[in-house]
Backbone as JSON Lines, residues from 0, in Angstrom:
{"i":0,"aa":"X","n":[-1.8,1.51,181.69],"ca":[-2.35,2.68,181.91],"c":[-3.57,2.7,180.45]}
{"i":1,"aa":"X","n":[-3.88,3.81,180.75],"ca":[-4.82,4.23,179.85],"c":[-4.04,4.96,178.43]}
{"i":2,"aa":"X","n":[-5.29,5.44,177.94],"ca":[-4.67,5.76,176.79],"c":[-5.47,7.97,176.48]}
{"i":3,"aa":"X","n":[-4.66,8.4,176.13],"ca":[-5.34,9.85,176.61],"c":[-5.08,10.03,174.24]}
{"i":4,"aa":"X","n":[-5.93,11.88,174.1],"ca":[-6.2,11.54,172.65],"c":[-6.72,13.23,173.03]}
{"i":5,"aa":"X","n":[-5.84,14.17,171.82],"ca":[-5.61,15.51,172.42],"c":[-6.75,15.98,170.42]}
{"i":6,"aa":"X","n":[-7.46,17.0,170.8],"ca":[-8.32,17.23,169.43],"c":[-8.13,18.68,170.11]}
{"i":7,"aa":"X","n":[-8.4,19.47,169.08],"ca":[-8.43,20.9,168.8],"c":[-7.75,21.5,168.45]}
{"i":8,"aa":"X","n":[-6.54,21.28,168.39],"ca":[-5.34,21.49,167.01],"c":[-6.09,22.28,166.17]}
{"i":9,"aa":"X","n":[-5.08,22.96,165.36],"ca":[-5.03,23.93,164.05],"c":[-4.7,25.12,163.7]}
{"i":10,"aa":"X","n":[-4.85,25.83,162.61],"ca":[-3.94,26.88,162.53],"c":[-4.5,28.23,162.72]}
{"i":11,"aa":"X","n":[-4.52,29.55,163.43],"ca":[-4.95,30.74,164.02],"c":[-3.73,31.53,163.21]}
{"i":12,"aa":"X","n":[-4.68,32.66,163.25],"ca":[-3.88,34.06,163.16],"c":[-2.9,34.58,164.22]}
{"i":13,"aa":"X","n":[-1.84,35.37,164.55],"ca":[-1.41,36.06,165.59],"c":[-2.72,36.58,166.25]}
{"i":14,"aa":"X","n":[-2.65,36.79,167.57],"ca":[-3.89,36.86,168.31],"c":[-5.24,36.24,168.91]}
{"i":15,"aa":"X","n":[-5.59,35.51,167.66],"ca":[-6.59,34.54,167.99],"c":[-6.3,33.69,169.3]}
{"i":16,"aa":"X","n":[-6.93,32.64,169.37],"ca":[-7.06,31.82,170.7],"c":[-7.19,30.12,169.96]}
{"i":17,"aa":"X","n":[-7.31,28.91,170.61],"ca":[-7.34,27.93,170.27],"c":[-7.93,27.58,171.76]}
{"i":18,"aa":"X","n":[-8.13,26.18,172.0],"ca":[-8.74,25.83,173.21],"c":[-8.94,24.3,172.83]}
{"i":19,"aa":"X","n":[-7.57,23.6,173.05],"ca":[-7.22,21.87,173.23],"c":[-7.72,21.09,173.98]}
{"i":20,"aa":"X","n":[-8.3,19.67,174.22],"ca":[-8.69,19.22,174.83],"c":[-8.41,17.8,174.88]}
{"i":21,"aa":"X","n":[-8.01,16.86,175.71],"ca":[-7.35,15.81,176.19],"c":[-8.29,14.4,176.78]}
{"i":22,"aa":"X","n":[-8.77,14.03,175.99],"ca":[-9.71,12.55,176.85],"c":[-9.07,11.53,177.5]}
{"i":23,"aa":"X","n":[-9.14,11.23,178.27],"ca":[-8.3,10.43,178.97],"c":[-9.4,8.86,179.46]}
{"i":24,"aa":"X","n":[-8.59,7.47,178.76],"ca":[-9.57,6.5,178.81],"c":[-9.07,5.46,179.19]}
{"i":25,"aa":"X","n":[-9.85,4.17,179.9],"ca":[-9.05,3.08,180.41],"c":[-7.79,3.1,181.26]}
{"i":26,"aa":"X","n":[-8.02,3.96,182.28],"ca":[-7.4,4.08,183.42],"c":[-7.33,2.81,184.48]}
{"i":27,"aa":"X","n":[-6.45,2.43,185.36],"ca":[-7.38,1.99,186.33],"c":[-6.73,2.62,187.18]}
{"i":28,"aa":"X","n":[-5.86,3.54,187.3],"ca":[-4.82,4.42,188.38],"c":[-5.49,5.46,188.26]}
{"i":29,"aa":"X","n":[-5.83,6.01,189.46],"ca":[-6.21,7.88,189.09],"c":[-4.9,8.09,188.7]}
{"i":30,"aa":"X","n":[-5.23,9.73,188.14],"ca":[-4.35,10.84,187.0],"c":[-4.55,11.5,188.45]}
{"i":31,"aa":"X","n":[-2.76,11.74,188.73],"ca":[-2.87,13.07,189.63],"c":[-2.59,13.7,189.37]}
{"i":32,"aa":"X","n":[-1.33,13.78,187.87],"ca":[-1.06,15.23,187.47],"c":[-1.5,15.44,186.08]}
{"i":33,"aa":"X","n":[-2.61,16.42,185.66],"ca":[-2.63,16.81,184.32],"c":[-1.92,17.69,183.67]}
{"i":34,"aa":"X","n":[-1.56,17.22,182.88],"ca":[-0.54,18.29,182.1],"c":[-0.42,18.62,180.52]}
{"i":35,"aa":"X","n":[-0.04,19.56,180.44],"ca":[0.03,19.99,178.66],"c":[1.59,19.94,178.92]}
{"i":36,"aa":"X","n":[2.31,19.66,176.89],"ca":[3.43,19.93,177.26],"c":[3.88,20.48,175.13]}
{"i":37,"aa":"X","n":[4.61,21.39,174.63],"ca":[4.42,21.25,173.7],"c":[6.39,20.82,173.15]}
{"i":38,"aa":"X","n":[6.32,20.71,171.76],"ca":[7.46,20.76,171.07],"c":[7.34,21.54,169.57]}
{"i":39,"aa":"X","n":[8.62,22.7,169.73],"ca":[8.61,23.42,168.59],"c":[9.9,22.68,167.47]}
{"i":40,"aa":"X","n":[9.73,22.35,166.46],"ca":[11.13,22.06,165.72],"c":[12.18,22.63,165.94]}
{"i":41,"aa":"X","n":[13.06,21.57,166.11],"ca":[14.2,22.31,167.15],"c":[14.49,22.23,168.29]}
{"i":42,"aa":"X","n":[14.05,21.89,169.04],"ca":[13.79,22.39,171.14],"c":[13.64,21.09,171.16]}
{"i":43,"aa":"X","n":[13.6,21.17,172.32],"ca":[13.28,19.8,173.68],"c":[11.32,20.16,173.67]}
{"i":44,"aa":"X","n":[11.42,19.09,174.2],"ca":[9.48,19.25,174.64],"c":[9.63,20.37,176.0]}
{"i":45,"aa":"X","n":[8.82,20.85,175.95],"ca":[8.89,21.58,177.63],"c":[7.24,21.91,178.16]}
{"i":46,"aa":"X","n":[6.88,22.46,179.41],"ca":[5.89,21.94,180.24],"c":[5.5,23.63,179.74]}
{"i":47,"aa":"X","n":[3.87,22.95,179.34],"ca":[2.92,24.64,179.17],"c":[2.3,24.56,180.58]}
{"i":48,"aa":"X","n":[1.37,23.55,181.1],"ca":[0.73,23.96,182.23],"c":[0.62,23.11,182.61]}
{"i":49,"aa":"X","n":[0.02,23.05,183.8],"ca":[-0.14,21.18,184.57],"c":[-0.83,21.61,185.96]}
{"i":50,"aa":"X","n":[-1.72,20.47,185.84],"ca":[-2.75,21.03,187.44],"c":[-2.85,19.28,188.05]}
{"i":51,"aa":"X","n":[-2.39,19.68,189.17],"ca":[-3.39,18.22,190.04],"c":[-4.49,18.37,190.55]}
{"i":52,"aa":"X","n":[-4.52,17.06,190.98],"ca":[-5.85,16.45,191.17],"c":[-6.34,17.95,192.07]}
{"i":53,"aa":"X","n":[-5.44,18.08,193.33],"ca":[-5.94,18.93,194.41],"c":[-6.27,20.14,193.67]}
{"i":54,"aa":"X","n":[-6.05,20.49,192.77],"ca":[-6.51,21.54,191.88],"c":[-5.33,22.65,191.71]}
{"i":55,"aa":"X","n":[-4.6,22.19,192.1],"ca":[-3.46,23.01,192.34],"c":[-2.47,23.38,191.01]}
{"i":56,"aa":"X","n":[-2.18,24.39,190.13],"ca":[-1.77,24.41,188.31],"c":[-0.81,25.08,188.55]}
{"i":57,"aa":"X","n":[0.24,24.82,187.13],"ca":[1.87,25.4,187.63],"c":[1.73,25.88,185.8]}
{"i":58,"aa":"X","n":[2.08,26.94,185.19],"ca":[1.93,27.66,184.39],"c":[3.54,28.15,183.67]}
{"i":59,"aa":"X","n":[4.33,27.69,182.7],"ca":[5.18,27.85,182.04],"c":[5.32,29.43,181.55]}
{"i":60,"aa":"X","n":[6.13,30.54,182.28],"ca":[6.49,31.96,182.19],"c":[5.75,32.18,181.07]}
{"i":61,"aa":"X","n":[6.27,31.64,179.98],"ca":[5.78,32.16,178.37],"c":[4.21,32.55,178.05]}
{"i":62,"aa":"X","n":[3.52,31.59,178.74],"ca":[1.88,31.09,178.76],"c":[0.92,31.99,179.7]}
{"i":63,"aa":"X","n":[1.85,32.22,181.06],"ca":[1.37,32.45,182.7],"c":[0.34,34.26,181.19]}
{"i":64,"aa":"X","n":[-1.05,33.94,182.25],"ca":[-1.44,34.82,181.76],"c":[-2.25,34.69,180.6]}
{"i":65,"aa":"X","n":[-2.08,33.61,179.61],"ca":[-2.76,33.39,178.24],"c":[-3.41,32.71,178.28]}
{"i":66,"aa":"X","n":[-2.58,31.54,178.9],"ca":[-3.28,30.14,178.99],"c":[-4.07,29.59,180.28]}
{"i":67,"aa":"X","n":[-5.07,28.82,180.0],"ca":[-6.04,28.16,181.51],"c":[-5.92,27.03,180.91]}
{"i":68,"aa":"X","n":[-5.7,26.01,181.92],"ca":[-5.97,24.44,182.29],"c":[-7.2,24.4,183.13]}
{"i":69,"aa":"X","n":[-7.79,23.51,182.7],"ca":[-8.99,23.15,183.42],"c":[-9.21,21.71,182.99]}
{"i":70,"aa":"X","n":[-10.19,21.35,184.13],"ca":[-10.97,19.84,183.66],"c":[-12.16,19.4,184.05]}
{"i":71,"aa":"X","n":[-12.65,18.57,183.15],"ca":[-13.62,18.31,183.53],"c":[-14.36,17.14,184.25]}
{"i":72,"aa":"X","n":[-14.07,17.2,185.1],"ca":[-13.79,15.85,185.84],"c":[-15.03,14.28,185.67]}
{"i":73,"aa":"X","n":[-16.15,14.95,184.86],"ca":[-17.03,13.7,184.48],"c":[-16.65,13.34,183.87]}
{"i":74,"aa":"X","n":[-15.89,13.88,182.5],"ca":[-15.42,12.85,181.25],"c":[-14.5,12.83,180.97]}
{"i":75,"aa":"X","n":[-13.48,12.62,182.35],"ca":[-12.53,12.47,182.4],"c":[-11.27,13.01,181.53]}
{"i":76,"aa":"X","n":[-11.5,14.34,181.34],"ca":[-11.16,15.42,180.05],"c":[-10.56,16.4,180.76]}
{"i":77,"aa":"X","n":[-9.43,16.83,180.42],"ca":[-8.67,18.27,180.56],"c":[-8.49,19.35,179.32]}
{"i":78,"aa":"X","n":[-8.36,20.45,179.27],"ca":[-8.62,21.43,178.71],"c":[-7.2,22.38,178.47]}
{"i":79,"aa":"X","n":[-7.02,23.05,177.68],"ca":[-5.92,24.11,177.68],"c":[-6.57,25.44,176.98]}
{"i":80,"aa":"X","n":[-7.26,26.21,177.55],"ca":[-7.35,27.45,175.93],"c":[-6.38,28.4,176.22]}
{"i":81,"aa":"X","n":[-6.29,28.79,174.86],"ca":[-4.68,29.42,174.64],"c":[-5.44,30.69,174.05]}
{"i":82,"aa":"X","n":[-4.96,31.8,174.78],"ca":[-5.77,33.17,174.37],"c":[-4.26,33.52,173.8]}
{"i":83,"aa":"X","n":[-4.79,35.01,173.3],"ca":[-3.1,36.28,172.67],"c":[-2.29,35.0,171.8]}
{"i":84,"aa":"X","n":[-2.58,34.21,171.24],"ca":[-1.91,33.53,170.71],"c":[-0.46,33.83,169.78]}
{"i":85,"aa":"X","n":[0.85,33.51,170.23],"ca":[1.86,34.03,169.39],"c":[2.37,33.35,168.35]}
{"i":86,"aa":"X","n":[3.08,33.85,167.53],"ca":[4.0,32.74,166.48],"c":[4.72,31.69,167.0]}
{"i":87,"aa":"X","n":[5.75,32.32,168.4],"ca":[6.18,31.33,168.7],"c":[5.65,30.64,169.94]}
{"i":88,"aa":"X","n":[4.73,30.14,169.83],"ca":[3.34,29.07,170.42],"c":[3.42,28.1,169.44]}
{"i":89,"aa":"X","n":[3.85,28.7,168.31],"ca":[4.0,27.26,167.43],"c":[4.84,26.12,167.66]}
{"i":90,"aa":"X","n":[4.09,24.75,167.74],"ca":[4.39,23.84,168.26],"c":[3.18,22.02,167.86]}
{"i":91,"aa":"X","n":[4.08,21.0,168.65],"ca":[3.63,20.05,168.88],"c":[2.89,20.03,169.84]}
{"i":92,"aa":"X","n":[1.43,20.31,170.42],"ca":[1.05,20.52,172.34],"c":[0.56,18.6,172.63]}
{"i":93,"aa":"X","n":[1.04,18.41,173.6],"ca":[0.54,16.85,174.05],"c":[0.09,16.96,174.99]}
{"i":94,"aa":"X","n":[-0.87,16.34,175.45],"ca":[-1.37,16.03,177.08],"c":[-0.5,14.8,178.18]}
{"i":95,"aa":"X","n":[-0.15,14.79,178.91],"ca":[0.33,14.02,179.71],"c":[-0.58,14.02,181.09]}
{"i":96,"aa":"X","n":[0.01,12.26,181.41],"ca":[-0.99,11.8,182.49],"c":[-0.5,11.34,183.57]}
{"i":97,"aa":"X","n":[-0.22,11.6,184.83],"ca":[0.32,10.82,185.41],"c":[-0.47,10.2,186.99]}
{"i":98,"aa":"X","n":[0.36,8.84,186.81],"ca":[-0.16,8.0,187.7],"c":[0.72,7.22,188.98]}
{"i":99,"aa":"X","n":[0.15,6.7,189.57],"ca":[0.94,5.86,190.1],"c":[2.36,5.51,189.56]}
{"i":100,"aa":"X","n":[1.58,4.83,188.36],"ca":[2.82,3.89,187.86],"c":[3.38,4.81,186.74]}
{"i":101,"aa":"X","n":[3.63,6.17,186.45],"ca":[4.47,6.98,186.12],"c":[3.23,7.65,184.64]}
{"i":102,"aa":"X","n":[3.97,8.48,184.26],"ca":[3.01,9.06,183.17],"c":[3.39,8.51,181.95]}
{"i":103,"aa":"X","n":[2.02,8.56,180.84],"ca":[2.01,8.4,179.7],"c":[1.56,9.73,178.79]}
{"i":104,"aa":"X","n":[2.0,9.49,177.19],"ca":[1.5,10.81,176.65],"c":[0.87,10.35,175.56]}
{"i":105,"aa":"X","n":[-0.27,11.59,175.01],"ca":[-0.73,11.31,173.9],"c":[0.09,11.98,172.8]}
{"i":106,"aa":"X","n":[-0.96,11.51,171.11],"ca":[0.23,11.43,169.96],"c":[-0.19,13.21,169.82]}
{"i":107,"aa":"X","n":[-0.17,13.71,170.12],"ca":[0.11,15.29,170.1],"c":[-0.26,15.81,168.73]}
{"i":108,"aa":"X","n":[-1.44,17.2,168.77],"ca":[-2.08,17.62,167.7],"c":[-0.97,18.76,167.44]}
{"i":109,"aa":"X","n":[-0.67,19.71,166.21],"ca":[-0.45,20.94,165.72],"c":[-0.54,22.0,165.91]}
{"i":110,"aa":"X","n":[-0.5,23.12,166.53],"ca":[-0.74,24.22,166.22],"c":[0.17,25.12,165.85]}
{"i":111,"aa":"X","n":[-0.52,25.63,164.77],"ca":[0.55,26.28,164.13],"c":[0.19,28.04,164.06]}
{"i":112,"aa":"X","n":[0.33,29.31,164.76],"ca":[0.02,30.57,164.61],"c":[1.49,31.83,163.75]}
{"i":113,"aa":"X","n":[0.37,32.01,162.68],"ca":[1.12,32.43,161.85],"c":[0.95,34.65,162.0]}
{"i":114,"aa":"X","n":[1.72,34.95,161.58],"ca":[1.61,36.05,162.38],"c":[1.45,36.99,161.17]}
């Protein structure tokens, strides 16, 4: 399996925007699904958005119409554009890549939204 590195996290006021990026490297097998997950303190990790290599996208109800997942094929990178952020979006955000060998994770990036 390869490596994933997230970037773009930080602190923002409610109503603001952030763009997360995930750079994948060293993958021998094709990445079939690219995803973003988050884990807030005291809560389980949850899916935020995912995108199949076919282009099909899935969003959590809590972020639908506010977040957009996209990819840059040339750079083997995918992004999560987060708009209209709310305090409840505060969490560590992880990118994930699923291949024929399974799923692996980036180390995570903190997103803090203050009200």
